[in-house]
Structures are given as structure tokens and as C-alpha cells.
Wavefront OBJ file of the C-alpha trace (Angstrom):
o trace
v -16.012 23.305 1.556
v -15.781 23.785 -2.234
v -17.286 20.996 -4.224
v -17.801 20.295 -8.013
v -20.705 18.386 -9.219
v -19.882 14.831 -10.470
v -16.109 15.369 -9.932
v -14.061 13.165 -7.646
v -12.174 15.365 -5.420
v -9.630 14.049 -3.049
v -9.550 17.200 -1.071
v -13.215 16.763 -0.519
v -12.739 13.398 0.903
v -10.035 14.840 3.270
v -12.129 17.569 4.550
v -15.325 15.697 4.894
v -13.575 12.910 6.650
v -11.913 15.358 8.981
v -15.423 16.412 10.219
v -17.456 13.236 10.225
v -15.068 10.461 9.463
v -16.895 9.387 6.318
v -17.410 11.017 2.918
v -18.792 9.896 -0.566
v -17.300 10.770 -3.853
v -17.975 9.386 -7.396
v -16.269 9.847 -10.632
v -17.173 11.899 -13.517
v -20.476 10.506 -14.641
v -20.077 11.397 -18.437
v -21.021 8.191 -20.002
v -21.172 6.663 -16.690
v -24.405 4.962 -16.764
v -26.967 7.834 -16.454
v -29.315 7.096 -13.511
v -28.045 3.555 -12.924
v -27.617 2.686 -9.302
v -24.050 3.332 -8.287
v -21.545 0.579 -7.266
v -20.494 1.640 -3.810
v -16.915 0.756 -2.878
v -16.009 1.596 0.796
v -12.436 2.475 1.847
v -11.556 2.453 5.532
v -8.195 4.399 5.680
v -6.530 6.848 7.761
v -6.807 10.362 6.296
v -5.604 11.957 9.518
v -3.592 11.016 12.685
v -0.042 9.354 12.704
v -0.460 7.672 9.423
v -2.305 9.272 6.532
v -3.084 7.707 3.073
v -4.698 10.662 1.183
v -2.643 9.647 -1.930
v -4.380 6.100 -1.755
v -7.856 7.816 -1.995
v -6.584 9.854 -4.949
v -5.672 6.727 -6.633
v -8.941 5.190 -5.964
v -10.808 8.411 -7.238
v -8.581 8.659 -10.503
v -9.589 5.091 -11.549
v -13.191 5.511 -10.611
v -13.320 8.688 -12.458
v -11.613 7.071 -15.703
v -13.986 4.211 -15.438
v -17.105 6.180 -15.112
v -16.033 8.466 -17.980
v -15.794 5.250 -20.084
v -19.445 4.135 -19.224
v -18.955 2.687 -15.866
v -19.057 -1.161 -15.156
v -22.163 -2.675 -17.018
v -23.516 0.965 -17.231
v -23.294 1.539 -13.484
v -20.948 4.334 -12.076
v -18.613 3.636 -9.325
v -18.920 5.566 -6.037
v -16.168 5.639 -3.480
v -17.088 5.983 0.045
v -14.315 6.746 2.583
v -14.236 6.444 6.247
v -11.185 8.101 8.087
v -9.890 5.294 10.377
v -7.559 7.860 12.016
v -5.125 5.074 12.999
v -7.446 4.703 16.101
v -9.096 1.561 17.179
v -12.364 3.597 18.185
v -12.654 5.089 14.963
v -12.025 1.832 13.170
v -14.849 0.394 14.931
v -16.862 3.388 13.616
v -15.600 2.376 10.230
v -16.785 -1.026 10.558
v -20.325 -0.028 11.593
v -20.523 2.094 8.709
v -19.797 -0.887 6.458
v -22.712 -2.712 7.895
v -25.162 0.377 7.351
v -23.824 1.553 3.842
v -23.877 -2.164 2.361
v -20.857 -1.574 -0.061
v -20.384 -3.975 -2.953
v -16.564 -4.389 -1.748
v -14.180 -2.691 0.541
v -10.907 -1.341 -1.144
v -7.392 -0.422 0.057
v -8.230 -1.225 3.783
v -5.686 0.347 6.316
v -7.087 -0.487 9.748
v -3.904 -1.461 11.787
v -5.315 -0.713 15.262
v -7.935 -3.285 15.638
v -9.713 -6.216 13.896
v -13.124 -4.446 13.640
v -13.172 -3.888 9.884
v -11.733 -7.439 9.057
v -14.109 -9.088 11.487
v -17.011 -7.280 9.705
v -15.815 -8.205 6.244
v -15.477 -11.723 7.296
v -18.746 -12.034 8.919
v -20.659 -10.413 5.975
v -18.651 -12.075 3.394
v -17.577 -8.631 1.804
v -14.348 -8.719 -0.304
v -11.662 -6.653 0.993
v -9.527 -5.780 -2.122
v -6.003 -4.483 -2.086
v -5.527 -4.189 1.791
v -2.420 -1.929 2.534
v -1.494 -3.409 6.046
v -1.037 -6.178 8.448
v -3.356 -4.958 11.328
v -2.715 -5.178 15.045
v -3.082 -8.981 14.609
v -2.788 -11.486 11.830
v -6.288 -10.947 11.056
v -6.024 -9.062 7.689
v -3.462 -11.474 6.514
v -5.302 -14.618 7.259
v -9.066 -13.278 6.575
v -10.740 -15.231 3.912
v -12.358 -11.755 2.883
v -8.721 -10.338 2.039
v -7.591 -10.188 -1.455
v -4.452 -8.322 -1.535
v -2.722 -6.919 -4.525
v 0.629 -5.315 -4.201
v 2.383 -5.977 -0.913
v 4.287 -2.923 0.191
v 3.856 -3.623 3.944
v 5.962 -6.784 3.887
v 8.602 -5.111 1.861
v 11.141 -4.515 4.843
v 11.076 -8.278 5.430
v 12.824 -8.622 2.092
v 15.331 -6.238 2.773
v 18.031 -8.583 4.190
v 18.340 -9.977 0.736
v 18.855 -6.490 -0.839
v 21.114 -5.228 1.867
v 23.177 -8.402 1.823
v 23.607 -8.313 -1.932
v 24.753 -4.776 -1.569
v 27.610 -5.779 0.814
v 26.020 -5.189 4.274
v 26.630 -8.010 6.586
v 25.542 -6.811 9.990
v 21.909 -6.182 9.805
v 19.117 -4.785 12.178
v 15.735 -3.365 12.344
v 14.046 -0.134 13.369
v 10.081 -0.879 13.310
v 6.927 0.836 14.543
v 6.275 -0.210 18.163
v 2.893 -2.126 17.097
v 2.180 -5.696 16.574
v 2.767 -5.448 12.715
v 6.217 -4.048 13.569
v 7.111 -7.045 15.648
v 5.952 -9.299 12.768
v 8.203 -7.488 10.511
v 11.328 -7.522 12.524
v 10.741 -11.060 13.336
v 10.310 -12.138 9.651
v 13.469 -10.044 8.720
v 15.574 -11.735 11.336
v 14.504 -15.060 9.754
v 15.321 -13.844 6.474
v 18.704 -12.740 7.466
v 19.515 -16.334 8.341
v 19.001 -17.244 4.992
v 21.289 -14.538 3.385
v 24.900 -16.024 3.317
v 27.448 -14.003 5.130
v 24.926 -11.830 7.323
v 24.213 -11.738 10.992
v 21.392 -10.163 12.911
v 22.268 -7.431 15.346
v 19.294 -5.870 17.034
v 15.653 -4.593 16.827
v 14.759 -1.114 17.900
v 11.281 -0.320 18.419
v 9.959 3.223 17.212
v 6.789 4.745 18.803
v 4.242 5.673 16.099
v 4.410 9.372 17.153
v 8.195 9.681 17.359
v 9.717 12.386 15.497
v 13.472 12.523 16.664
v 15.183 9.576 14.834
v 18.798 10.603 15.602
v 18.942 9.059 19.047
v 17.200 5.789 17.989
v 19.445 5.509 14.872
v 22.644 5.921 17.202
v 21.645 2.650 18.826
v 21.971 0.899 15.697
v 25.524 2.478 15.069
v 26.475 1.405 18.655
v 25.467 -2.280 17.547
v 27.879 -2.061 14.935
v 25.069 -2.385 12.322
v 25.975 -1.618 8.712
v 22.546 -2.271 7.260
v 19.169 -1.289 8.818
v 15.582 -2.206 7.556
v 12.837 0.261 8.442
v 9.220 0.309 8.821
v 7.701 3.515 9.838
v 5.921 6.580 8.760
v 7.042 8.963 5.896
v 8.184 11.590 8.272
v 10.176 9.073 10.235
v 11.761 7.739 7.140
v 12.977 11.193 6.372
v 14.246 11.890 9.704
v 16.287 8.535 9.588
v 17.883 9.435 6.147
v 18.870 12.667 7.641
v 20.181 10.993 10.925
v 22.021 8.520 8.739
v 23.777 10.957 6.323
v 24.959 8.068 4.080
v 26.942 6.284 6.871
v 25.240 2.910 6.424
v 22.818 1.024 4.090
v 19.123 1.744 4.828
v 16.279 -0.337 3.253
v 12.363 -0.086 3.528
v 9.256 0.151 1.554
v 8.752 2.694 -1.281
v 7.108 5.303 0.988
v 8.810 8.550 -0.134
v 7.908 10.442 -3.263
v 10.265 11.546 -5.984
v 9.731 15.163 -4.978
v 10.663 14.263 -1.316
v 13.758 12.106 -2.187
v 14.829 15.008 -4.685
v 14.416 17.612 -1.971
v 16.583 15.603 0.569
v 19.521 15.755 -1.927
v 22.619 13.704 -1.416
v 21.727 12.201 1.877
v 19.068 10.234 0.158
v 21.568 8.598 -2.118
v 21.443 4.887 -1.929
v 18.186 4.605 -0.061
v 17.071 1.176 -0.892
v 13.436 -0.079 -1.295
v 12.104 -3.671 -1.843
v 9.092 -3.477 -4.023
v 6.700 -5.752 -6.018
v 5.712 -2.771 -8.318
v 7.929 -0.314 -10.046
v 8.995 2.786 -8.354
v 6.909 5.874 -9.461
v 9.725 7.498 -11.322
v 9.775 4.602 -13.785
v 6.093 3.103 -13.640
v 5.152 4.903 -16.987
v 7.698 2.594 -18.559
v 6.122 -0.459 -17.258
v 3.816 -1.455 -20.030
v 0.220 -0.411 -20.831
v -1.124 -0.605 -17.232
v 1.560 1.750 -16.078
v 0.920 4.208 -18.864
v -2.852 3.918 -18.005
v -2.255 4.631 -14.348
v -0.366 7.992 -14.990
v -3.019 8.863 -17.569
v -5.693 8.383 -15.024
v -3.693 10.355 -12.141
v -2.954 13.196 -14.777
v -6.643 13.578 -15.764
v -7.694 13.417 -12.224
v -5.161 16.035 -10.989
v -6.260 18.297 -13.814
v -9.947 18.126 -12.859
v -9.388 18.287 -9.265
v -6.231 20.022 -8.571
v -5.357 17.543 -5.852
v -1.849 17.737 -4.628
v -1.868 13.986 -3.944
v -2.287 13.299 -7.740
v 0.604 15.403 -9.073
v 3.304 13.435 -10.841
v 6.065 14.038 -8.399
v 3.748 13.287 -5.325
v 2.911 9.847 -6.376
v 3.606 6.798 -4.210
v 3.223 3.152 -4.439
v 0.258 3.560 -2.019
v -1.309 5.950 -4.663
v -0.890 3.010 -7.156
v -2.452 0.702 -4.536
v -5.723 2.655 -4.511
v -5.842 2.581 -8.233
v -5.017 -1.126 -8.446
v -7.732 -1.921 -6.067
v -10.582 -0.181 -8.068
v -9.116 -1.509 -11.375
v -8.969 -5.065 -10.005
v -12.470 -4.800 -8.993
v -13.313 -3.671 -12.455
v -11.581 -6.769 -13.898
v -13.535 -9.165 -11.834
v -16.858 -7.479 -11.430
v -16.948 -6.683 -15.249
v -17.360 -10.385 -15.974
v -20.393 -10.756 -13.754
v -24.032 -10.658 -14.975
v -25.104 -9.122 -11.609
v -22.844 -7.057 -9.373
v -23.681 -7.555 -5.768
v -21.350 -7.929 -2.675
v -22.089 -11.798 -2.582
v -21.341 -12.229 -6.379
v -18.050 -10.138 -6.148
v -16.907 -12.077 -3.006
v -17.595 -15.474 -4.738
v -15.732 -14.277 -7.822
v -12.701 -13.036 -6.024
v -12.660 -16.303 -4.125
v -12.434 -18.262 -7.352
v -10.238 -15.861 -9.395
v -7.039 -17.565 -10.719
v -5.646 -15.098 -13.180
v -5.895 -11.252 -12.065
v -3.259 -9.754 -14.106
v -1.547 -6.286 -14.323
v 1.454 -7.020 -16.707
v 4.501 -4.616 -15.817
v 2.911 -3.560 -12.409
v 2.686 -6.691 -10.665
v 5.393 -9.354 -11.115
v 3.015 -12.305 -11.956
v -0.844 -12.986 -12.242
v -2.618 -13.398 -8.962
v -4.077 -16.865 -8.126
v -6.562 -16.366 -5.175
v -7.107 -20.152 -5.012
v -3.467 -21.089 -4.051
v -2.050 -20.244 -0.610
v 1.385 -19.913 0.717
v 2.759 -22.793 2.931
v 3.504 -20.426 5.881
v 0.322 -19.869 7.796
v 0.909 -16.224 8.813
v 1.465 -15.547 5.186
v -1.103 -17.834 3.550
v -2.609 -14.834 1.669
v 0.704 -13.235 0.480
v -0.068 -13.664 -3.288
v 2.638 -11.524 -4.635
v 5.938 -12.656 -2.767
v 8.390 -11.539 -5.315
v 10.464 -8.284 -4.426
v 12.975 -6.345 -6.423
v 15.643 -4.008 -4.999
v 15.880 -0.491 -6.199
v 18.366 2.173 -4.899
v 17.855 6.063 -5.292
v 20.549 7.852 -7.363
v 20.738 11.322 -6.080
v 22.488 12.550 -9.133
v 20.091 11.315 -11.701
v 16.995 11.565 -9.463
v 15.877 8.173 -10.294
v 15.684 4.783 -8.812
v 17.856 1.968 -10.313
v 17.408 -1.781 -10.027
v 20.277 -3.477 -8.298
v 19.487 -6.799 -10.006
v 18.434 -8.368 -6.723
v 14.995 -9.999 -6.940
v 13.884 -12.405 -4.046
v 10.919 -14.483 -3.260
v 9.979 -13.711 0.334
v 8.290 -17.077 1.152
v 11.392 -18.863 -0.113
v 13.509 -16.662 1.893
v 11.490 -17.194 5.092
v 11.311 -20.928 4.529
v 15.180 -20.976 4.322
v 15.456 -18.964 7.464
v 13.287 -21.075 9.734
l 1 2 3 4 5 6 7 8 9 10 11 12 13 14 15 16 17 18 19 20 21 22 23 24 25 26 27 28 29 30 31 32 33 34 35 36 37 38 39 40 41 42 43 44 45 46 47 48 49 50 51 52 53 54 55 56 57 58 59 60 61 62 63 64 65 66 67 68 69 70 71 72 73 74 75 76 77 78 79 80 81 82 83 84 85 86 87 88 89 90 91 92 93 94 95 96 97 98 99 100 101 102 103 104 105 106 107 108 109 110 111 112 113 114 115 116 117 118 119 120 121 122 123 124 125 126 127 128 129 130 131 132 133 134 135 136 137 138 139 140 141 142 143 144 145 146 147 148 149 150 151 152 153 154 155 156 157 158 159 160 161 162 163 164 165 166 167 168 169 170 171 172 173 174 175 176 177 178 179 180 181 182 183 184 185 186 187 188 189 190 191 192 193 194 195 196 197 198 199 200 201 202 203 204 205 206 207 208 209 210 211 212 213 214 215 216 217 218 219 220 221 222 223 224 225 226 227 228 229 230 231 232 233 234 235 236 237 238 239 240 241 242 243 244 245 246 247 248 249 250 251 252 253 254 255 256 257 258 259 260 261 262 263 264 265 266 267 268 269 270 271 272 273 274 275 276 277 278 279 280 281 282 283 284 285 286 287 288 289 290 291 292 293 294 295 296 297 298 299 300 301 302 303 304 305 306 307 308 309 310 311 312 313 314 315 316 317 318 319 320 321 322 323 324 325 326 327 328 329 330 331 332 333 334 335 336 337 338 339 340 341 342 343 344 345 346 347 348 349 350 351 352 353 354 355 356 357 358 359 360 361 362 363 364 365 366 367 368 369 370 371 372 373 374 375 376 377 378 379 380 381 382 383 384 385 386 387 388 389 390 391 392 393 394 395 396 397 398 399 400 401 402 403 404 405 406 407 408 409 410 411 412
């Protein structure tokens, strides 16, 4: 394995994780606090298996490298420790135990959807889990007092009925991963459909996590006379669905595909709709100072590491999620006299104005909860619909913005 001293390498994370499940990286230490003890941030996330988030780790590492190059936080460099959860409950338990032994200051971009092991551990030890990516196999992450989400991509398909309905689709159904999280998405989307005038629900089709042939499953949606389908699945499955559809009906999901992938798909990707709390990657640089900083950090990291996950055309909203998790930690921890797991947990619990103008719709208030129990900690419920234009190779806003909590309340 090739390494470079004091440089964050996403590829190093991937290769090391493939061998042991865990790896440690740190940003460039130039001006990063000398010999000061590092601030360890722990990221339990799939880097292999049916779901992979290597781009999220690239975002984490890019933010850490930029912060460390500017002197760290209170003179202390950030160190990112990853554990490949492999989308496997046994490995997630290994990651949970690693949290206990490594004693990180915080957990970032948690994506452990096959068990509650990591969430149970952060709860029991009062370790802040910042910017978690998924629901998990139960409601644990959404309801955990240790969970401090930022952008909320996993809930995006729930808001699709509003976007599809405004686009003239009136018979809506769902294709979702055959996991507990997929069932939650489908149930919420069906409720949301009731709140969209002139729309009706058709059916839900479950997609096995390892499924690769989407044509047959998609045909069942056509047979149900659906003219709009919301989708929650892997990147590979999303591409397969677009190919099976070939522009016949409306499709909507989370912002999972890169600009490069959509461009490569050509005309069949035209009209692909996403619901997102953050700007699509092709226009994120136009989204204020934080958007420009994100691209600057990713560009510097890509130049230093040659990571394929940091190239501009390969960026995803999940890349931004990793970056936001580290930058959010910086915002909150930077105000503390002593940076410990306890002080950070307490600080996030009382944070009322965590702000990324242009990237998140509004400041986050972690002291105010939503009225629907299962979504109590959904602190960013506002979604905007965007459609991919295959001719211009850009996403365009449809003008539809919806508050998911309001939608679900109306659809009860």
C-alpha cells in the first residue's frame, strides 16, 4: 500500500479498511498544531459491500486537511478514523466496539443500517454522532439523543410525491430496498401522496439490496399503471432503473448519481428528479461562501491525493455530507475551552444556530424537535425538487419546495 506522510488519502482508507475494517488518517499537518494531541473523529461507514460511501470519507478527509492546514482546532489537528461497516450487522458490531476502545471525541457520518450496535454505543457513552447518513434497521438513529443530523438525503424519497405531483404525475408508487428503512420510506411516501391533491397511490415494490436486474421489477410498476415512481436503492440500482425506464414515466429519488454518471447515461437520464435539502453538485459552487469552500477543499484534496472520489465530476451529496459533518464539528467545538467527547456532546445538545448558508435551507436548532415521534430529530425537513436536463448537463429547479413534516401531517 502506498502512503504519503501527513496526507489524507481516501484510497489509503479504502485499502486499509478492506484488510482490517478500520483505518486512521489525518489531514496535512502544516500549521496543524505541531505535537498537540489530535482530535479523533470516528466514521463507521460502508466502504465495501452492497452500499459504499468512499466519497463521504473523501469529503471528511478534505475538510480535515483544510482545517489542519489552517492550524487545526485550538491548535489541535483533526484525525479521521474509519471503520468499514460493510453493510453487515456483524461488522457494525466490530465498529461499535472500536468506538469503545478508540475513545473518539465524536462520531461522524454514521451509516450503519443493518443493526443498532453503533447507535446504542454512542447513546450509552454520550458520544455525539454528527451528520448520520441513514435510518438504520430500526428507528434508533432517527430517535437517538446522540444523533445530530445535518443534510437529510435518506428521507428525500419521502418528499418525492410533492415533486412528482407538481410535475403532472398522478399515479404514484415506490420501489424501495427490502430493509426496514425501505419500509419506512414507502409508508411515509404513501402518506405524503394523500397530501398531494389529485394523486393516488398504486403499490410498493421491494428491491433486494443485492438485486441488479431492475427491468422486471420496474415492469410491475408499469403494470400497476404508475406514471410516477419514487426510488430508494443503491447507485447501481438507480442507473439500472433509469435504463429500464427509458423516459417512459417520471422517476424521483435522492441525489445519488454523480454528474459524470448522469452525463454518461445520456438522454435516458433526462427528467430524473431529485428531492434535496442541499444544492446538486453541479451548482453547489454557486451556493455562497460555504459552497465555494467545499469545492476548494475537495480540489485541494484531490490534487494532494489523486483520489477518484474527490474529482469534481465524481462528487455526490454524500461527499458534501462528510464535509459538512467535519465542518459542523469545527463550528461547535471551536467555541469550547476544552474539546472532549463530553463537552462536544453537551455543546451539540444545546446548539440552536448551526448554519451553512446556501448549503442548508435554514440554521439547525438541536433543541427543538418535530411533532412526529419517528421524525423528531429531522432538523432539516425542507426539500426542493430538481430535474436533470440531459441537453445542458445540469440540474434545474422545478420551483417545487416542500416541508416534509407538513406533508406527513397532512397525509395522516
